[in-house]
MARKETI-693007 format. One record per residue (C-alpha): x, y, z; residue in three letters; residue number from 1. Coordinates in Angstrom, 2 decimals, decimal comma, padded with zeros to 5 digits. Each point is the difference from the previous one (the first is absolute). Layout:
X; Y; Z; ALA; NUM .
...
! end
This chain:
057,24; 123,08; 094,98; MET; 1 .
-000,16; -001,89; 003,28; CYS; 2 .
002,88; 000,75; 002,36; GLY; 3 .
-001,51; -000,64; 003,43; ARG; 4 .
-002,97; -001,96; 001,28; TYR; 5 .
-001,73; -001,25; 003,14; THR; 6 .
-001,17; -003,35; 001,34; LEU; 7 .
-001,71; 000,41; 003,36; MET; 8 .
-001,23; -003,58; 000,49; LEU; 9 .
001,09; -002,24; 002,83; ALA; 10 .
001,77; -003,15; -001,14; GLN; 11 .
-003,00; -002,30; 000,47; ASP; 12 .
-002,24; 002,41; -001,92; GLU; 13 .
002,54; 000,18; -002,82; LEU; 14 .
000,25; -003,78; -000,20; GLU; 15 .
-003,78; -000,46; 000,05; ASP; 16 .
-000,65; 002,67; -002,64; ARG; 17 .
002,39; -001,56; -002,53; PHE; 18 .
-000,37; -003,67; 000,95; GLY; 19 .
003,75; -000,32; 000,50; ALA; 20 .
002,32; -000,46; 002,97; ARG; 21 .
003,46; 001,25; 000,85; PHE; 22 .
002,60; -002,68; -000,55; ALA; 23 .
001,30; 000,15; 003,57; SER; 24 .
-001,99; -000,48; 003,19; ASP; 25 .
-000,46; 002,85; 002,45; GLY; 26 .
-000,56; 003,68; -000,60; GLU; 27 .
001,51; 001,04; -003,33; GLN; 28 .
-001,93; 003,21; -000,64; PHE; 29 .
-001,46; 002,99; 001,82; SER; 30 .
-001,99; 002,90; -001,49; PRO; 31 .
002,03; 002,31; -002,23; ARG; 32 .
-000,70; 003,64; -000,82; TYR; 33 .
002,92; 000,97; -002,22; ASN; 34 .
001,22; -002,89; -002,15; MET; 35 .
002,92; 001,19; -002,11; ALA; 36 .
002,39; -001,16; -002,72; PRO; 37 .
002,93; -002,24; 001,01; SER; 38 .
-002,02; -001,45; 002,90; GLN; 39 .
-000,92; -003,70; 000,21; ASP; 40 .
-003,79; -000,03; -000,33; LEU; 41 .
-002,77; -002,65; -000,21; PRO; 42 .
-000,92; -001,37; -003,42; VAL; 43 .
-001,79; -003,09; -001,31; ILE; 44 .
001,66; -001,49; -003,06; THR; 45 .
-001,31; -002,24; -002,75; ASP; 46 .
002,76; -002,44; 000,96; GLU; 47 .
-001,35; -000,51; 003,55; THR; 48 .
-003,55; 001,46; -000,02; PRO; 49 .
-000,93; -001,27; 003,47; THR; 50 .
003,06; 001,48; 001,68; THR; 51 .
000,67; 003,63; 000,94; ILE; 52 .
003,66; 000,79; -000,57; ARG; 53 .
002,02; 003,16; 000,58; GLU; 54 .
001,84; 001,27; -003,07; LEU; 55 .
001,97; 003,20; -000,43; GLU; 56 .
-001,89; 002,83; -001,70; TRP; 57 .
002,02; 001,09; -003,02; GLY; 58 .
000,29; -002,57; -002,79; LEU; 59 .
003,57; -000,85; -001,03; VAL; 60 .
000,00; -001,63; -003,45; PRO; 61 .
001,96; -003,19; -000,51; THR; 62 .
002,36; 001,78; -002,40; TRP; 63 .
000,85; 002,93; 002,32; ALA; 64 .
003,62; 000,15; 001,13; ASP; 65 .
-000,84; 001,48; 003,39; ASP; 66 .
-002,98; 000,35; 002,32; ALA; 67 .
-000,08; 003,78; 000,20; SER; 68 .
-003,03; 001,82; -001,33; GLY; 69 .
-002,54; -002,80; 000,23; GLY; 70 .
-003,07; 000,75; -002,17; ILE; 71 .
-003,00; 000,75; 002,22; ILE; 72 .
-002,61; 000,42; -002,78; ASN; 73 .
-000,71; -001,55; -003,41; ALA; 74 .
-002,30; 001,59; -002,57; ARG; 75 .
-002,97; -002,20; -000,93; ALA; 76 .
000,17; 001,15; -003,61; GLU; 77 .
003,51; -001,41; -000,59; THR; 78 .
000,37; -002,70; 002,65; VAL; 79 .
-000,31; -002,72; -002,64; ASN; 80 .
002,84; 001,50; -002,05; GLU; 81 .
002,67; 001,43; 002,31; LYS; 82 .
002,92; -002,38; 000,62; PRO; 83 .
-000,14; 000,76; 003,73; SER; 84 .
-003,58; -001,29; 000,33; PHE; 85 .
-001,12; -002,17; -002,92; ARG; 86 .
001,18; -003,38; 001,34; ASP; 87 .
-001,74; 000,67; 003,32; ALA; 88 .
-003,18; 001,22; -001,71; TYR; 89 .
-000,08; -003,00; -002,34; ARG; 90 .
000,84; -002,35; 002,90; GLN; 91 .
002,72; -001,41; -002,25; ALA; 92 .
002,18; -001,36; 002,80; THR; 93 .
-002,40; -000,76; 002,83; VAL; 94 .
000,87; -003,28; 001,67; ALA; 95 .
-002,66; -002,65; 000,43; ASP; 96 .
-002,13; 001,34; 002,86; ALA; 97 .
-000,43; -003,36; 001,71; GLU; 98 .
003,71; -000,75; 000,12; SER; 99 .
000,84; 003,60; 000,93; ALA; 100 .
-002,40; -000,12; 002,93; ALA; 101 .
001,93; -002,94; 001,40; MET; 102 .
003,19; 002,07; 000,05; GLU; 103 .
-000,69; 002,70; 002,60; GLN; 104 .
003,60; 001,23; -000,15; ASP; 105 .
000,65; 002,22; -003,02; ALA; 106 .
003,50; -001,50; -000,19; ASN; 107 .
-001,60; -003,29; -001,09; ASP; 108 .
-002,26; 001,44; -002,69; ARG; 109 .
000,83; 000,36; -003,67; GLU; 110 .
002,11; 003,08; -000,71; THR; 111 .
-000,37; 002,14; -002,03; PRO; 112 .
-003,77; 000,17; 000,00; ALA; 113 .
-002,64; 002,69; -000,50; ALA; 114 .
-003,76; 000,39; -000,02; GLY; 115 .
-003,03; 001,93; 001,20; ARG; 116 .
-000,96; 000,84; 003,56; CYS; 117 .
-002,65; 001,62; 002,15; LEU; 118 .
001,17; 002,90; 002,16; VAL; 119 .
-002,39; 000,37; 002,97; PRO; 120 .
-000,84; 003,60; 000,90; ALA; 121 .
-002,83; 002,16; 001,30; ASP; 122 .
001,14; 003,39; -001,25; GLY; 123 .
002,79; 001,82; -001,81; PHE; 124 .
001,48; 003,46; 000,09; TYR; 125 .
000,33; 002,57; -002,78; GLU; 126 .
001,71; 003,38; 000,18; TRP; 127 .
-001,61; 003,09; -001,51; VAL; 128 .
001,99; 002,99; -001,23; GLU; 129 .
-001,19; 003,28; 001,52; THR; 130 .
001,38; 003,53; 000,20; ASP; 131 .
001,60; -000,79; 003,35; ASP; 132 .
001,44; -003,41; -000,86; GLY; 133 .
-001,20; -003,60; -000,28; LYS; 134 .
-002,79; -001,18; 002,29; HIS; 135 .
-000,83; -003,69; 000,59; PRO; 136 .
-003,46; -001,50; -000,42; TYR; 137 .
-001,14; -003,48; 000,96; ARG; 138 .
-002,23; -001,86; -002,48; VAL; 139 .
-002,16; -002,83; 001,33; ALA; 140 .
-003,48; -001,46; -000,03; PHE; 141 .
-002,46; 001,86; 002,19; GLU; 142 .
-000,17; -002,95; 002,42; ASP; 143 .
003,79; -000,59; -000,10; ASP; 144 .
-000,54; -003,55; -001,20; ARG; 145 .
003,10; -001,86; -001,17; PRO; 146 .
000,69; -000,71; -003,64; PHE; 147 .
002,69; -001,49; -002,21; ALA; 148 .
002,27; 002,00; -002,27; LEU; 149 .
001,24; -001,74; -003,15; ALA; 150 .
003,71; -000,74; 000,27; GLY; 151 .
002,86; -001,86; -001,61; LEU; 152 .
002,86; -001,79; 001,75; TRP; 153 .
003,46; -001,27; -000,88; VAL; 154 .
002,39; -002,41; 001,71; ARG; 155 .
003,62; 000,12; -001,10; ARG; 156 .
003,50; -000,53; 001,27; GLU; 157 .
001,30; 002,91; 002,02; ARG; 158 .
002,31; 002,38; -001,86; PRO; 159 .
003,61; -000,14; 001,18; GLN; 160 .
-000,30; 003,31; 001,88; ASP; 161 .
-002,93; -001,43; 001,99; GLU; 162 .
001,64; -003,12; 001,36; THR; 163 .
001,48; 001,78; 003,01; THR; 164 .
-002,90; 002,34; 000,77; GLN; 165 .
-003,51; -000,52; 001,30; THR; 166 .
-003,38; 001,75; 000,02; GLY; 167 .
-000,02; 003,78; -000,37; LEU; 168 .
003,81; 000,11; 000,12; ASP; 169 .
000,22; -000,72; -003,70; ALA; 170 .
-002,21; 003,01; -000,75; PHE; 171 .
001,89; 002,44; 002,20; GLY; 172 .
-002,43; -000,40; 002,87; GLY; 173 .
002,58; -000,99; 002,57; GLY; 174 .
003,52; -001,10; 000,64; ALA; 175 .
001,32; -002,99; -001,88; ALA; 176 .
-000,06; -003,23; 001,94; GLU; 177 .
002,70; -002,52; -000,77; SER; 178 .
-000,96; -003,59; -000,54; ASP; 179 .
002,59; -001,12; 002,51; THR; 180 .
-001,31; -003,53; 000,51; ASP; 181 .
000,14; -000,79; -003,71; GLY; 182 .
-003,71; -000,89; -000,12; ALA; 183 .
-001,65; 000,04; -003,40; ASP; 184 .
-002,50; 002,92; -000,01; PRO; 185 .
-002,05; -001,85; -002,59; GLY; 186 .
-001,57; 001,34; -003,20; PRO; 187 .
-001,32; 003,55; -000,33; LEU; 188 .
-003,82; 000,14; -000,20; GLU; 189 .
-001,57; 003,31; -001,00; THR; 190 .
-003,32; 001,33; -001,29; PHE; 191 .
-001,54; 002,97; -001,78; THR; 192 .
-003,52; 001,49; -000,08; ILE; 193 .
-001,79; 000,52; -003,31; ILE; 194 .
-001,49; 003,43; -000,74; THR; 195 .
-002,62; 001,13; -002,47; THR; 196 .
-001,92; 003,13; -000,99; GLU; 197 .
-001,66; 001,78; 002,95; PRO; 198 .
-003,70; -000,28; 000,75; ASN; 199 .
-002,26; 003,01; 000,49; ASP; 200 .
001,16; 000,42; 003,60; LEU; 201 .
003,77; -000,43; -000,37; VAL; 202 .
000,23; 002,09; -003,18; VAL; 203 .
-000,07; 003,13; 002,17; ASP; 204 .
003,02; -001,28; 001,93; LEU; 205 .
002,24; -001,76; -002,52; HIS; 206 .
000,12; -001,17; -003,62; HIS; 207 .
000,49; -003,67; 001,03; ARG; 208 .
-001,52; -002,31; 002,62; MET; 209 .
000,66; -003,50; 001,26; ALA; 210 .
-002,06; -002,81; -001,53; VAL; 211 .
-002,60; -001,10; 002,57; ILE; 212 .
-001,35; -003,47; -000,75; LEU; 213 .
-003,61; -000,88; 000,64; ASP; 214 .
-000,12; -002,86; 002,56; PRO; 215 .
-001,65; -002,21; -002,60; ALA; 216 .
002,96; 000,55; -002,35; ASP; 217 .
002,84; -000,70; 002,42; GLU; 218 .
000,33; -003,69; -000,81; GLN; 219 .
-000,23; 000,71; -003,72; GLN; 220 .
002,92; 002,40; 000,36; TRP; 221 .
002,02; -002,75; 001,64; LEU; 222 .
-000,98; -002,86; -002,27; SER; 223 .
-001,64; 001,29; -003,16; GLY; 224 .
001,31; 000,40; -003,53; GLY; 225 .
000,33; 003,54; -001,32; ASP; 226 .
-001,51; 002,18; 002,76; PRO; 227 .
000,27; 003,33; -001,85; ALA; 228 .
-003,68; 000,73; 000,57; ASP; 229 .
000,59; -000,01; 003,77; LEU; 230 .
002,41; 002,93; -000,15; LEU; 231 .
-002,59; 002,75; -000,52; ALA; 232 .
-000,49; 002,79; 002,57; PRO; 233 .
-002,21; -001,07; 002,88; HIS; 234 .
-003,27; 002,00; 000,05; PRO; 235 .
000,07; 002,96; 002,36; ALA; 236 .
-003,34; -000,91; 001,60; ALA; 237 .
000,31; -000,67; 003,73; GLU; 238 .
003,53; 001,42; 000,05; MET; 239 .
001,25; 003,11; 001,75; ARG; 240 .
003,14; 002,14; 000,06; ALA; 241 .
000,93; 002,25; 002,89; TYR; 242 .
003,03; 002,04; 001,09; PRO; 243 .
002,33; -001,42; 002,65; VAL; 244 .
003,03; 001,19; 001,93; SER; 245 .
003,31; 000,60; -001,77; THR; 246 .
001,49; -002,29; 002,65; ALA; 247 .
-000,66; -002,77; -002,52; VAL; 248 .
002,81; 001,45; -002,11; ASN; 249 .
002,47; -001,71; 002,34; ASP; 250 .
-000,04; -003,79; -000,68; PRO; 251 .
001,34; -000,68; 003,49; SER; 252 .
-003,22; 001,36; 001,51; VAL; 253 .
-002,67; -002,71; 000,29; ASP; 254 .
-002,79; 001,13; 002,30; SER; 255 .
-003,82; -000,16; 000,02; PRO; 256 .
-000,01; 003,80; 000,05; SER; 257 .
001,17; 000,00; -003,60; LEU; 258 .
-003,40; -001,10; -001,32; VAL; 259 .
-001,98; 002,57; 002,00; GLU; 260 .
-001,59; 002,70; -002,19; PRO; 261 .
001,41; 003,47; 000,39; LEU; 262 .
-002,38; 002,49; 001,56; SER; 263 .
-001,31; 002,61; -002,46; PRO; 264 .
! end
């Protein structure tokens, strides 16, 4: 599975690498070392492929009655069949990209909608069972170059229990915040990361791994027909896995020290 990941690029480097810009001016992103479920994180959707948007990690299907338990991973083998993912995978409800790009505010875009997305990253964590507990490892390319994970996104109306809560509050991450001014919080936009069989490196850590797209395939993932052939394990060549501190277990910790290899 993929339950945490890193993205250590500065905002301008992130924008240049993916040929997309944040919707708002000014600094919208700083390097992250412990990206976790229920956080709003950068993605590039097929609806607005030249814009970097922040969606909540943990896909909430359009038919779900509440927003608890957002789905953080989708299996590549069944993503075209499962009701939670198939519309997004098939891009069945993606709004016209040109008209969507003109509506920077999600409140003005077609809802519900769903499609594919790129999830920028430069590493991800896996936990290995040992005799003395679980130990985290970071998996990345040897040069820490950024890459895109294959993802799916959904935009839907907020469930009733979400209309008076914001951010992590709805997932038990903080105290509820009343919508005292009556402002419309807008639609709920969430995403999930697709996983596949592990490559020769990750197989020693976990039985699943996130789908890493080759740079040449990123646009095909966003705009192509059936992209099933893109969901194979990325070759292990040029990749490394190394143990890191258990401090990464706490999603509130987000420090450069988290990616430093543990001393033997």
